[in-house]
C-alpha positions as CSV (number, residue, x, y, z in Angstrom):
1,M,295.7,-73.2,69.6
2,G,293.9,-70.4,71.8
3,L,291.7,-67.7,70.4
4,R,293.0,-64.4,69.9
5,L,291.8,-60.7,70.1
6,D,293.3,-58.0,69.5
7,R,292.2,-54.5,71.3
8,S,289.9,-53.4,68.4
9,E,288.2,-56.4,68.3
10,T,287.3,-56.4,72.0
11,E,286.4,-52.8,71.8
12,V,283.6,-53.7,69.3
13,V,282.7,-56.7,70.7
14,A,281.7,-54.4,73.9
15,Q,280.4,-52.0,71.5
16,D,278.2,-53.7,70.4
17,R,277.1,-55.5,74.0
18,L,276.5,-51.7,75.1
19,L,274.1,-50.9,72.0
20,E,271.7,-55.1,72.5
21,A,271.6,-53.7,76.8
22,V,270.4,-50.0,75.3
23,F,268.3,-51.8,72.7
24,E,266.6,-54.3,75.3
25,S,266.1,-51.1,77.7
26,V,264.5,-49.3,75.5
27,L,262.3,-51.9,74.2
28,H,261.2,-53.0,77.4
29,R,260.5,-50.1,78.9
30,T,258.2,-48.7,76.8
31,N,256.9,-52.3,76.0
32,G,257.0,-52.1,72.1
33,Q,255.8,-49.0,71.4
34,I,257.9,-47.7,69.7
35,R,258.1,-48.6,65.6
36,D,261.1,-49.1,63.2
37,L,262.8,-48.3,66.9
38,A,266.6,-47.7,66.1
39,V,269.2,-47.1,68.2
40,S,273.0,-45.9,67.4
41,I,275.5,-44.8,69.9
42,S,278.7,-42.5,69.2
43,N,280.9,-40.4,71.3
44,G,279.2,-40.9,74.2
45,V,275.7,-40.0,72.8
46,V,272.5,-42.5,72.2
47,K,270.6,-41.9,69.3
48,L,266.9,-42.7,69.5
49,T,264.7,-43.2,66.2
50,G,261.5,-44.4,65.4
51,K,257.6,-43.7,65.9
52,T,255.3,-43.8,68.7
53,S,251.6,-42.8,68.9
54,R,252.0,-40.8,72.1
55,Y,254.5,-38.7,73.8
56,Y,254.5,-41.0,77.0
57,Y,256.5,-43.5,75.3
58,K,259.0,-41.3,73.5
59,Q,259.5,-40.5,77.7
60,L,259.8,-43.9,78.8
61,A,262.4,-44.7,75.7
62,T,264.3,-41.8,77.2
63,S,263.8,-43.0,80.8
64,G,264.8,-46.7,79.7
65,V,268.4,-45.2,78.8
66,Q,268.8,-43.2,81.6
67,D,267.4,-46.0,84.2
68,G,269.9,-48.3,82.3
69,D,272.5,-46.5,84.1
70,F,275.0,-47.1,81.0
71,G,276.3,-43.4,81.5
72,L,275.5,-41.9,78.0
73,D,273.7,-39.0,77.3
74,V,270.2,-39.1,75.4
75,E,269.4,-37.9,71.7
76,N,265.3,-38.2,71.7
77,E,264.6,-38.0,68.0
78,I,261.5,-40.5,68.0
79,S,258.7,-39.1,66.4
80,V,255.5,-39.1,68.2
81,G,251.9,-38.7,66.6
82,V,252.5,-40.7,63.7
83,R,249.9,-44.5,63.8
């Protein structure tokens, strides 16, 4: 008895892995300095939300996506100046 996955299930798994990889890349790049970090992907665009105390960390979050070479555009909505 083999395991069967239909195409939609494998696409969901691939999407989940991509989402996790992007999240981990941003988390690593920012050294955990984004509070309440949330990552979503839709139509080839990564949307980042969360809070940080410095604009520098917001920039690092964007570069965490870009440097990961995921082939996605970035919409960075991380709030700055929030302690």
